[in-house]
PASEBA-1860 file (N, C-alpha, C; in nm, 3 decimals):
! residues 249
1> MQSSASQP> -18.712/-5.747/-21.837/-18.643/-5.873/-21.861/-18.743/-5.986/-21.849 ~ -18.744/-6.076/-21.949/-18.836/-6.188/-21.950/-18.761/-6.316/-21.921 ~ -18.831/-6.416/-21.872/-18.770/-6.547/-21.850/-18.865/-6.653/-21.899 ~ -18.810/-6.766/-21.939/-18.895/-6.878/-21.979/-18.945/-6.948/-21.855 ~ -19.039/-7.041/-21.875/-19.097/-7.111/-21.761/-18.992/-7.192/-21.688 ~ -18.884/-7.233/-21.759/-18.782/-7.317/-21.697/-18.666/-7.236/-21.640 ~ -18.664/-7.105/-21.665/-18.553/-7.022/-21.622/-18.594/-6.926/-21.512 ~ -18.531/-6.934/-21.394/-18.563/-6.841/-21.286/-18.523/-6.699/-21.325
9> LLKAALWD> -18.592/-6.603/-21.268/-18.575/-6.464/-21.305/-18.489/-6.390/-21.204 ~ -18.395/-6.312/-21.252/-18.324/-6.217/-21.168/-18.418/-6.101/-21.141 ~ -18.456/-6.081/-21.015/-18.551/-5.976/-20.982/-18.489/-5.857/-20.911 ~ -18.376/-5.878/-20.842/-18.321/-5.768/-20.764/-18.170/-5.783/-20.747 ~ -18.102/-5.670/-20.744/-17.959/-5.665/-20.713/-17.939/-5.585/-20.587 ~ -17.868/-5.641/-20.492/-17.841/-5.579/-20.363/-17.694/-5.539/-20.359 ~ -17.671/-5.411/-20.350/-17.536/-5.356/-20.366/-17.474/-5.312/-20.234 ~ -17.355/-5.362/-20.207/-17.269/-5.299/-20.107/-17.223/-5.166/-20.166
17> MDGTIVDT> -17.173/-5.077/-20.082/-17.132/-4.945/-20.131/-16.981/-4.926/-20.125 ~ -16.924/-4.916/-20.004/-16.782/-4.887/-19.989/-16.697/-5.002/-20.043 ~ -16.618/-4.973/-20.145/-16.533/-5.074/-20.205/-16.597/-5.146/-20.322 ~ -16.729/-5.133/-20.337/-16.800/-5.199/-20.447/-16.848/-5.098/-20.550 ~ -16.920/-4.996/-20.506/-16.964/-4.889/-20.595/-16.864/-4.775/-20.595 ~ -16.813/-4.743/-20.478/-16.716/-4.635/-20.465/-16.593/-4.684/-20.389 ~ -16.479/-4.629/-20.422/-16.353/-4.668/-20.359/-16.324/-4.575/-20.241 ~ -16.414/-4.580/-20.143/-16.400/-4.490/-20.027/-16.313/-4.548/-19.916
25> EPYWIEAE> -16.270/-4.674/-19.929/-16.189/-4.732/-19.821/-16.065/-4.647/-19.789 ~ -15.993/-4.592/-19.890/-15.880/-4.504/-19.853/-15.922/-4.382/-19.773 ~ -16.044/-4.331/-19.797/-16.094/-4.218/-19.718/-16.114/-4.260/-19.572 ~ -16.173/-4.378/-19.553/-16.194/-4.429/-19.417/-16.060/-4.450/-19.345 ~ -15.966/-4.511/-19.417/-15.837/-4.540/-19.356/-15.764/-4.412/-19.317 ~ -15.770/-4.312/-19.403/-15.709/-4.183/-19.373/-15.773/-4.120/-19.249 ~ -15.905/-4.130/-19.240/-15.975/-4.075/-19.124/-15.939/-4.150/-18.996 ~ -15.922/-4.282/-19.006/-15.881/-4.361/-18.889/-15.743/-4.320/-18.842
33> HALVAAHG> -15.649/-4.308/-18.936/-15.512/-4.268/-18.902/-15.513/-4.133/-18.830 ~ -15.588/-4.038/-18.884/-15.591/-3.904/-18.825/-15.650/-3.906/-18.685 ~ -15.755/-3.984/-18.666/-15.821/-3.988/-18.536/-15.732/-4.052/-18.430 ~ -15.669/-4.164/-18.465/-15.580/-4.231/-18.369/-15.461/-4.141/-18.336 ~ -15.404/-4.077/-18.437/-15.290/-3.988/-18.414/-15.327/-3.870/-18.325 ~ -15.450/-3.820/-18.342/-15.495/-3.708/-18.259/-15.505/-3.745/-18.112 ~ -15.515/-3.875/-18.084/-15.521/-3.922/-17.945/-15.390/-3.985/-17.901 ~ -15.283/-3.954/-17.975/-15.150/-3.996/-17.933/-15.112/-4.138/-17.965
41> GQWSHEQA> -15.191/-4.204/-18.051/-15.163/-4.344/-18.083/-15.110/-4.362/-18.224 ~ -15.090/-4.487/-18.262/-15.044/-4.521/-18.396/-15.140/-4.623/-18.456 ~ -15.159/-4.613/-18.584/-15.256/-4.697/-18.654/-15.186/-4.760/-18.774 ~ -15.177/-4.892/-18.776/-15.102/-4.960/-18.881/-15.193/-4.998/-18.998 ~ -15.130/-5.031/-19.109/-15.204/-5.078/-19.226/-15.279/-5.206/-19.194 ~ -15.215/-5.294/-19.117/-15.278/-5.421/-19.080/-15.403/-5.398/-18.995 ~ -15.397/-5.304/-18.904/-15.515/-5.271/-18.823/-15.627/-5.216/-18.910 ~ -15.592/-5.130/-19.003/-15.692/-5.072/-19.092/-15.760/-5.180/-19.175
49> MQLVGQSL> -15.684/-5.278/-19.221/-15.740/-5.386/-19.304/-15.843/-5.469/-19.227 ~ -15.826/-5.478/-19.096/-15.920/-5.554/-19.013/-16.058/-5.490/-19.010 ~ -16.068/-5.362/-19.042/-16.196/-5.291/-19.034/-16.270/-5.286/-19.167 ~ -16.205/-5.327/-19.276/-16.268/-5.319/-19.408/-16.393/-5.406/-19.412 ~ -16.507/-5.343/-19.439/-16.633/-5.415/-19.449/-16.706/-5.437/-19.319 ~ -16.644/-5.401/-19.208/-16.706/-5.422/-19.077/-16.808/-5.312/-19.047 ~ -16.892/-5.338/-18.949/-16.986/-5.235/-18.905/-16.909/-5.122/-18.838 ~ -16.968/-5.003/-18.839/-16.901/-4.889/-18.777/-16.892/-4.902/-18.626
57> VFSAGILQ> -16.989/-4.968/-18.565/-16.983/-4.990/-18.420/-16.863/-5.078/-18.386 ~ -16.845/-5.185/-18.463/-16.730/-5.274/-18.442/-16.601/-5.195/-18.462 ~ -16.595/-5.119/-18.570/-16.474/-5.043/-18.601/-16.442/-4.941/-18.492 ~ -16.546/-4.874/-18.443/-16.526/-4.775/-18.337/-16.470/-4.841/-18.212 ~ -16.516/-4.962/-18.182/-16.464/-5.034/-18.066/-16.316/-5.066/-18.080 ~ -16.274/-5.105/-18.200/-16.132/-5.133/-18.225/-16.050/-5.005/-18.212 ~ -16.104/-4.894/-18.257/-16.033/-4.767/-18.246/-16.021/-4.724/-18.100 ~ -16.121/-4.753/-18.020/-16.108/-4.727/-17.876/-15.992/-4.807/-17.817
65> QAGVKLEL> -15.981/-4.933/-17.859/-15.872/-5.018/-17.811/-15.736/-4.963/-17.854 ~ -15.736/-4.889/-17.967/-15.611/-4.830/-18.017/-15.579/-4.697/-17.949 ~ -15.664/-4.656/-17.854/-15.634/-4.537/-17.775/-15.721/-4.416/-17.799 ~ -15.822/-4.429/-17.885/-15.910/-4.315/-17.910/-16.004/-4.298/-17.790 ~ -15.994/-4.187/-17.723/-16.068/-4.164/-17.599/-16.199/-4.090/-17.627 ~ -16.284/-4.152/-17.705/-16.416/-4.099/-17.737/-16.519/-4.210/-17.726 ~ -16.645/-4.170/-17.709/-16.752/-4.268/-17.709/-16.770/-4.323/-17.851 ~ -16.832/-4.439/-17.861/-16.853/-4.502/-17.991/-16.921/-4.408/-18.090
73> REIIDTLT> -17.027/-4.340/-18.041/-17.103/-4.252/-18.129/-17.016/-4.136/-18.179 ~ -16.930/-4.084/-18.092/-16.843/-3.974/-18.133/-16.743/-4.019/-18.239 ~ -16.692/-4.140/-18.223/-16.597/-4.193/-18.321/-16.665/-4.210/-18.457 ~ -16.782/-4.269/-18.457/-16.856/-4.291/-18.581/-16.885/-4.158/-18.651 ~ -16.931/-4.061/-18.574/-16.965/-3.931/-18.633/-16.842/-3.861/-18.688 ~ -16.730/-3.871/-18.619/-16.607/-3.807/-18.663/-16.557/-3.868/-18.793 ~ -16.552/-4.000/-18.798/-16.506/-4.068/-18.920/-16.599/-4.039/-19.038 ~ -16.730/-4.050/-19.013/-16.826/-4.030/-19.121/-16.818/-3.888/-19.177
81> AQVISKVR> -16.804/-3.789/-19.089/-16.795/-3.650/-19.135/-16.673/-3.628/-19.223 ~ -16.561/-3.691/-19.187/-16.441/-3.675/-19.268/-16.457/-3.741/-19.405 ~ -16.520/-3.857/-19.408/-16.539/-3.927/-19.536/-16.637/-3.850/-19.624 ~ -16.745/-3.798/-19.565/-16.841/-3.718/-19.641/-16.772/-3.596/-19.701 ~ -16.685/-3.531/-19.624/-16.612/-3.416/-19.674/-16.530/-3.452/-19.797 ~ -16.464/-3.567/-19.792/-16.383/-3.613/-19.906/-16.472/-3.644/-20.026 ~ -16.584/-3.711/-20.002/-16.674/-3.749/-20.110/-16.730/-3.627/-20.180 ~ -16.758/-3.522/-20.105/-16.812/-3.400/-20.166/-16.711/-3.333/-20.259
89> TSVPWRPG> -16.584/-3.362/-20.236/-16.480/-3.309/-20.324/-16.460/-3.399/-20.446 ~ -16.462/-3.531/-20.422/-16.438/-3.626/-20.531/-16.501/-3.760/-20.497 ~ -16.589/-3.810/-20.582/-16.648/-3.942/-20.562/-16.564/-4.043/-20.640 ~ -16.498/-4.134/-20.570/-16.408/-4.230/-20.637/-16.483/-4.356/-20.684 ~ -16.546/-4.349/-20.799/-16.628/-4.460/-20.849/-16.542/-4.581/-20.881 ~ -16.595/-4.698/-20.854/-16.529/-4.823/-20.892/-16.561/-4.856/-21.038 ~ -16.465/-4.916/-21.109/-16.485/-4.947/-21.251/-16.607/-5.036/-21.275 ~ -16.691/-4.994/-21.369/-16.804/-5.074/-21.412/-16.928/-5.066/-21.326
97> ARELLDQL> -16.918/-5.007/-21.207/-17.033/-5.007/-21.115/-17.149/-4.925/-21.170 ~ -17.121/-4.803/-21.213/-17.230/-4.718/-21.264/-17.290/-4.774/-21.393 ~ -17.205/-4.833/-21.475/-17.254/-4.891/-21.600/-17.348/-5.008/-21.573 ~ -17.311/-5.095/-21.478/-17.397/-5.208/-21.446/-17.526/-5.161/-21.378 ~ -17.516/-5.062/-21.293/-17.636/-5.004/-21.232/-17.731/-4.952/-21.339 ~ -17.677/-4.887/-21.440/-17.761/-4.832/-21.545/-17.826/-4.943/-21.627 ~ -17.752/-5.050/-21.655/-17.809/-5.163/-21.727/-17.924/-5.227/-21.648 ~ -17.904/-5.245/-21.520/-18.008/-5.303/-21.435/-18.132/-5.214/-21.435
105> HEAGIRCA> -18.111/-5.084/-21.425/-18.222/-4.988/-21.426/-18.300/-4.998/-21.557 ~ -18.229/-5.002/-21.668/-18.294/-5.010/-21.799/-18.369/-5.142/-21.816 ~ -18.318/-5.248/-21.753/-18.382/-5.380/-21.764/-18.498/-5.398/-21.666 ~ -18.519/-5.300/-21.580/-18.628/-5.309/-21.484/-18.596/-5.396/-21.364 ~ -18.467/-5.421/-21.339/-18.426/-5.500/-21.223/-18.416/-5.406/-21.103 ~ -18.484/-5.440/-20.996/-18.484/-5.355/-20.877/-18.347/-5.359/-20.810 ~ -18.306/-5.245/-20.756/-18.178/-5.236/-20.687/-18.198/-5.174/-20.549 ~ -18.123/-5.226/-20.453/-18.122/-5.170/-20.318/-17.977/-5.158/-20.272
113> LVTMSEAP> -17.949/-5.058/-20.191/-17.817/-5.039/-20.135/-17.814/-5.100/-19.995 ~ -17.715/-5.186/-19.970/-17.702/-5.253/-19.840/-17.560/-5.225/-19.790 ~ -17.547/-5.125/-19.705/-17.415/-5.077/-19.664/-17.405/-5.064/-19.513 ~ -17.284/-5.080/-19.462/-17.262/-5.057/-19.320/-17.229/-4.911/-19.290 ~ -17.207/-4.831/-19.394/-17.200/-4.687/-19.372/-17.337/-4.638/-19.328 ~ -17.340/-4.525/-19.261/-17.468/-4.474/-19.214/-17.535/-4.390/-19.323 ~ -17.662/-4.360/-19.301/-17.745/-4.297/-19.404/-17.689/-4.167/-19.460 ~ -17.632/-4.076/-19.380/-17.582/-3.951/-19.438/-17.480/-3.971/-19.549
121> LAREIVAS> -17.385/-4.063/-19.531/-17.287/-4.090/-19.635/-17.352/-4.162/-19.752 ~ -17.437/-4.260/-19.723/-17.504/-4.333/-19.831/-17.585/-4.240/-19.919 ~ -17.653/-4.144/-19.858/-17.733/-4.049/-19.936/-17.645/-3.960/-20.023 ~ -17.525/-3.926/-19.974/-17.432/-3.846/-20.055/-17.394/-3.921/-20.183 ~ -17.364/-4.050/-20.167/-17.324/-4.130/-20.283/-17.441/-4.145/-20.380 ~ -17.557/-4.178/-20.328/-17.675/-4.197/-20.413/-17.709/-4.068/-20.487 ~ -17.695/-3.955/-20.421/-17.726/-3.827/-20.483/-17.628/-3.793/-20.596 ~ -17.511/-3.855/-20.595/-17.411/-3.829/-20.698/-17.436/-3.910/-20.825
129> LPKPYFEF> -17.527/-4.006/-20.818/-17.559/-4.088/-20.935/-17.657/-4.015/-21.025 ~ -17.653/-4.042/-21.156/-17.736/-3.965/-21.250/-17.883/-4.001/-21.251 ~ -17.918/-4.118/-21.196/-18.056/-4.164/-21.198/-18.092/-4.224/-21.062 ~ -18.222/-4.236/-21.030/-18.263/-4.298/-20.902/-18.255/-4.450/-20.911 ~ -18.133/-4.500/-20.912/-18.114/-4.644/-20.930/-18.167/-4.727/-20.813 ~ -18.156/-4.671/-20.693/-18.186/-4.750/-20.574/-18.327/-4.725/-20.523 ~ -18.400/-4.834/-20.505/-18.537/-4.826/-20.454/-18.538/-4.784/-20.308 ~ -18.438/-4.831/-20.232/-18.426/-4.793/-20.091/-18.284/-4.823/-20.044
137> LVSGDTVT> -18.251/-4.772/-19.926/-18.121/-4.794/-19.865/-18.138/-4.870/-19.735 ~ -18.054/-4.970/-19.712/-18.040/-5.032/-19.580/-17.900/-4.996/-19.534 ~ -17.892/-4.910/-19.436/-17.762/-4.860/-19.390/-17.730/-4.913/-19.250 ~ -17.606/-4.892/-19.210/-17.560/-4.948/-19.084/-17.636/-4.899/-18.963 ~ -17.694/-4.779/-18.970/-17.769/-4.725/-18.858/-17.915/-4.770/-18.857 ~ -17.952/-4.860/-18.948/-18.090/-4.910/-18.951/-18.100/-5.058/-18.914 ~ -17.986/-5.118/-18.875/-17.987/-5.259/-18.835/-17.926/-5.274/-18.697 ~ -17.962/-5.381/-18.630/-17.906/-5.410/-18.498/-17.770/-5.477/-18.509
145> HGKPHPEA> -17.759/-5.566/-18.606/-17.636/-5.644/-18.625/-17.574/-5.609/-18.760 ~ -17.449/-5.565/-18.757/-17.381/-5.532/-18.881/-17.322/-5.655/-18.949 ~ -17.274/-5.636/-19.072/-17.203/-5.743/-19.141/-17.083/-5.785/-19.057 ~ -17.053/-5.914/-19.047/-17.094/-6.027/-19.130/-17.228/-6.092/-19.095 ~ -17.303/-6.037/-19.000/-17.437/-6.089/-18.972/-17.526/-6.062/-19.094 ~ -17.617/-6.153/-19.127/-17.700/-6.136/-19.247/-17.818/-6.042/-19.233 ~ -17.836/-5.979/-19.116/-17.957/-5.899/-19.093/-17.983/-5.796/-19.203 ~ -17.880/-5.725/-19.246/-17.901/-5.618/-19.345/-17.956/-5.675/-19.476
153> YLKAVALL> -17.905/-5.788/-19.519/-17.954/-5.848/-19.643/-18.094/-5.907/-19.626 ~ -18.119/-5.968/-19.514/-18.253/-6.021/-19.489/-18.356/-5.908/-19.483 ~ -18.316/-5.796/-19.425/-18.405/-5.680/-19.421/-18.433/-5.628/-19.561 ~ -18.330/-5.622/-19.645/-18.348/-5.574/-19.782/-18.443/-5.665/-19.859 ~ -18.428/-5.795/-19.845/-18.517/-5.889/-19.915/-18.660/-5.873/-19.865 ~ -18.677/-5.856/-19.734/-18.812/-5.838/-19.679/-18.877/-5.711/-19.734 ~ -18.800/-5.604/-19.749/-18.853/-5.480/-19.805/-18.890/-5.498/-19.952 ~ -18.810/-5.571/-20.025/-18.842/-5.601/-20.164/-18.971/-5.682/-20.175
161> QQGDPDLT> -18.989/-5.773/-20.083/-19.109/-5.859/-20.086/-19.237/-5.782/-20.055 ~ -19.224/-5.667/-19.990/-19.343/-5.584/-19.967/-19.403/-5.538/-20.099 ~ -19.318/-5.515/-20.198/-19.366/-5.473/-20.328/-19.389/-5.588/-20.424 ~ -19.334/-5.704/-20.391/-19.349/-5.823/-20.475/-19.349/-5.946/-20.384 ~ -19.466/-5.986/-20.335/-19.473/-6.099/-20.242/-19.421/-6.229/-20.301 ~ -19.415/-6.239/-20.433/-19.368/-6.362/-20.496/-19.216/-6.368/-20.508 ~ -19.148/-6.258/-20.478/-19.002/-6.257/-20.487/-18.943/-6.352/-20.384 ~ -18.844/-6.431/-20.426/-18.774/-6.520/-20.334/-18.629/-6.476/-20.320
169> IHECVALE> -18.566/-6.522/-20.216/-18.429/-6.482/-20.188/-18.334/-6.530/-20.297 ~ -18.371/-6.640/-20.366/-18.285/-6.695/-20.471/-18.297/-6.620/-20.603 ~ -18.384/-6.519/-20.608/-18.395/-6.433/-20.726/-18.322/-6.301/-20.706 ~ -18.246/-6.294/-20.597/-18.169/-6.174/-20.564/-18.020/-6.203/-20.571 ~ -17.945/-6.106/-20.616/-17.799/-6.116/-20.624/-17.738/-6.005/-20.539 ~ -17.636/-6.040/-20.461/-17.563/-5.941/-20.382/-17.425/-5.921/-20.442 ~ -17.380/-5.795/-20.444/-17.246/-5.762/-20.493/-17.166/-5.702/-20.379 ~ -17.054/-5.766/-20.345/-16.977/-5.731/-20.226/-16.827/-5.739/-20.255
177> DSAPGVAA> -16.750/-5.658/-20.181/-16.605/-5.661/-20.201/-16.527/-5.717/-20.084 ~ -16.585/-5.721/-19.963/-16.509/-5.755/-19.843/-16.552/-5.888/-19.784 ~ -16.465/-5.944/-19.700/-16.497/-6.071/-19.634/-16.622/-6.061/-19.546 ~ -16.637/-5.958/-19.460/-16.760/-5.949/-19.381/-16.884/-5.934/-19.467 ~ -16.875/-5.855/-19.575/-16.989/-5.836/-19.661/-17.028/-5.962/-19.735 ~ -16.928/-6.032/-19.788/-16.954/-6.159/-19.857/-17.016/-6.260/-19.761 ~ -16.963/-6.266/-19.640/-17.017/-6.360/-19.540/-17.162/-6.327/-19.507 ~ -17.193/-6.199/-19.495/-17.330/-6.158/-19.464/-17.425/-6.196/-19.577
185> AMASGVVT> -17.385/-6.168/-19.700/-17.470/-6.198/-19.815/-17.493/-6.349/-19.827 ~ -17.387/-6.427/-19.815/-17.400/-6.572/-19.829/-17.485/-6.631/-19.717 ~ -17.469/-6.577/-19.596/-17.548/-6.628/-19.483/-17.696/-6.599/-19.501 ~ -17.729/-6.492/-19.574/-17.870/-6.459/-19.597/-17.936/-6.552/-19.698 ~ -17.855/-6.613/-19.783/-17.909/-6.702/-19.884/-17.915/-6.644/-20.024 ~ -17.881/-6.517/-20.041/-17.885/-6.458/-20.176/-17.765/-6.507/-20.256 ~ -17.780/-6.510/-20.387/-17.668/-6.538/-20.476/-17.564/-6.428/-20.456 ~ -17.439/-6.466/-20.436/-17.338/-6.369/-20.396/-17.225/-6.360/-20.497
193> VAIPHIVP> -17.191/-6.235/-20.533/-17.077/-6.207/-20.619/-16.974/-6.131/-20.537 ~ -16.854/-6.185/-20.528/-16.744/-6.116/-20.461/-16.659/-6.045/-20.566 ~ -16.632/-5.918/-20.541/-16.544/-5.839/-20.627/-16.432/-5.786/-20.538 ~ -16.332/-5.869/-20.505/-16.229/-5.827/-20.409/-16.159/-5.700/-20.452 ~ -16.132/-5.615/-20.353/-16.068/-5.488/-20.385/-15.949/-5.461/-20.292 ~ -15.975/-5.414/-20.174/-15.866/-5.380/-20.081/-15.802/-5.505/-20.022 ~ -15.886/-5.600/-19.984/-15.840/-5.723/-19.917/-15.870/-5.843/-20.006 ~ -15.772/-5.927/-20.037/-15.798/-6.047/-20.119/-15.896/-6.140/-20.050
201> LPADPARA> -15.971/-6.215/-20.131/-16.065/-6.313/-20.079/-16.032/-6.450/-20.137 ~ -16.044/-6.555/-20.058/-16.016/-6.690/-20.110/-16.126/-6.733/-20.206 ~ -16.091/-6.823/-20.297/-16.190/-6.878/-20.388/-16.292/-6.960/-20.309 ~ -16.416/-6.960/-20.356/-16.523/-7.035/-20.291/-16.625/-7.074/-20.398 ~ -16.644/-7.205/-20.424/-16.738/-7.247/-20.529/-16.883/-7.215/-20.496 ~ -16.912/-7.173/-20.373/-17.050/-7.140/-20.336/-17.085/-6.996/-20.371 ~ -16.992/-6.923/-20.430/-17.019/-6.787/-20.476/-16.937/-6.759/-20.599 ~ -16.972/-6.652/-20.669/-16.893/-6.607/-20.783/-16.785/-6.511/-20.736
209> TWHSLDGR> -16.673/-6.510/-20.805/-16.568/-6.412/-20.780/-16.533/-6.345/-20.912 ~ -16.553/-6.215/-20.918/-16.519/-6.137/-21.037/-16.405/-6.042/-21.003 ~ -16.312/-6.026/-21.093/-16.199/-5.936/-21.069/-16.242/-5.790/-21.074 ~ -16.350/-5.763/-21.146/-16.398/-5.626/-21.163/-16.542/-5.631/-21.213 ~ -16.614/-5.520/-21.197/-16.746/-5.507/-21.259/-16.737/-5.450/-21.399 ~ -16.618/-5.409/-21.439/-16.599/-5.351/-21.572/-16.636/-5.454/-21.679 ~ -16.730/-5.420/-21.764/-16.772/-5.510/-21.871/-16.878/-5.612/-21.831 ~ -16.915/-5.615/-21.704/-17.016/-5.710/-21.659/-17.156/-5.662/-21.699
217> TVADLQEL> -17.246/-5.758/-21.718/-17.379/-5.727/-21.771/-17.489/-5.791/-21.687 ~ -17.612/-5.752/-21.717/-17.728/-5.814/-21.655/-17.731/-5.963/-21.687 ~ -17.692/-5.997/-21.808/-17.690/-6.139/-21.847/-17.596/-6.220/-21.760 ~ -17.482/-6.162/-21.720/-17.390/-6.232/-21.630/-17.456/-6.263/-21.496 ~ -17.529/-6.165/-21.443/-17.599/-6.186/-21.316/-17.712/-6.287/-21.332 ~ -17.784/-6.279/-21.442/-17.892/-6.374/-21.467/-17.838/-6.517/-21.472 ~ -17.721/-6.535/-21.533/-17.662/-6.669/-21.541/-17.634/-6.725/-21.402 ~ -17.590/-6.639/-21.311/-17.562/-6.685/-21.175/-17.691/-6.729/-21.104
225> VVRRNEFP> -17.800/-6.656/-21.127/-17.929/-6.694/-21.067/-17.973/-6.830/-21.121 ~ -17.959/-6.851/-21.249/-17.996/-6.980/-21.309/-17.911/-7.091/-21.250 ~ -17.781/-7.066/-21.241/-17.689/-7.168/-21.187/-17.722/-7.201/-21.043 ~ -17.753/-7.099/-20.964/-17.788/-7.122/-20.824/-17.911/-7.210/-20.811 ~ -18.009/-7.187/-20.896/-18.131/-7.266/-20.886/-18.115/-7.407/-20.939 ~ -18.010/-7.430/-21.018/-17.980/-7.565/-21.063/-17.913/-7.646/-20.952 ~ -17.844/-7.576/-20.861/-17.770/-7.641/-20.754/-17.806/-7.577/-20.620 ~ -17.929/-7.596/-20.573/-17.976/-7.526/-20.452/-17.908/-7.571/-20.324
233> AGDFGLEE> -17.834/-7.681/-20.325/-17.772/-7.731/-20.202/-17.657/-7.642/-20.156 ~ -17.602/-7.562/-20.245/-17.497/-7.471/-20.200/-17.376/-7.468/-20.291 ~ -17.318/-7.585/-20.324/-17.200/-7.588/-20.409/-17.246/-7.597/-20.553 ~ -17.270/-7.481/-20.615/-17.329/-7.480/-20.747/-17.234/-7.426/-20.853 ~ -17.104/-7.429/-20.822/-17.004/-7.402/-20.923/-17.002/-7.261/-20.977 ~ -17.036/-7.162/-20.895/-17.036/-7.025/-20.944/-16.896/-6.978/-20.980 ~ -16.796/-7.031/-20.911/-16.659/-6.994/-20.945/-16.628/-7.032/-21.089 ~ -16.676/-7.150/-21.129/-16.655/-7.195/-21.267/-16.726/-7.102/-21.365
241> VAVRSHSL> -16.850/-7.063/-21.333/-16.925/-6.972/-21.418/-16.853/-6.839/-21.429 ~ -16.803/-6.788/-21.316/-16.738/-6.659/-21.316/-16.612/-6.660/-21.402 ~ -16.532/-6.767/-21.390/-16.409/-6.777/-21.468/-16.441/-6.786/-21.617 ~ -16.540/-6.868/-21.651/-16.577/-6.884/-21.791/-16.625/-6.752/-21.850 ~ -16.711/-6.681/-21.776/-16.764/-6.554/-21.825/-16.652/-6.453/-21.840 ~ -16.558/-6.451/-21.743/-16.451/-6.353/-21.747/-16.362/-6.376/-21.869 ~ -16.343/-6.503/-21.906/-16.256/-6.533/-22.019/-16.314/-6.486/-22.150 ~ -16.445/-6.459/-22.150/-16.512/-6.415/-22.271/-16.517/-6.263/-22.282
249> D> -16.478/-6.193/-22.174/-16.486/-6.046/-22.174/-16.387/-5.985/-22.274
END
């Protein structure tokens, strides 16, 4: 992908996984229900929604409060094993995610996975893809602070800069579906695209909101990078760009 001297370049896409690339949230929720029930408790839909996009350590703590009598590490391992088992049977891809990944790969745009799931599950998903789309993974077990803290995104940008010292945070786009993930991406400074799925997200002119990745292109992401650099103070009308682009799909 080439850019003119006046147009900033999209250099990297940073992808959330659960809810953005794959629809694994129902797998997580099912595993939570089973674990709480096994310890004699009840787990509501509202409680499950509170964990969407959160770090596994945070989620495990909430499950302890719901009556699960296991250590945090045991809870994380139990949930992850159940989700991996489901994924090995069926990978529930989100619409348009693989197609956009392939476009980015063909255009030479670097991609990284930034997920709060731990590496074993992330590797299962990556291995199910037809090409090596992701240069590296930043998973929940490789950071100290989970989303909504920006550490995972800042770490991803720093790793990208090792291969391209000229890369700036404003040349990166994050794709996220949840409130904690969107908050983490925005706090890091990367251009952020929200694709709400399980939990609705409020409109915010400081980020783009797309109803789906279906039909989305590299050019759509490039437009957001250009728009961000035109309005570096923060309110750069990405919501307007997203609505306009969507109307043309």
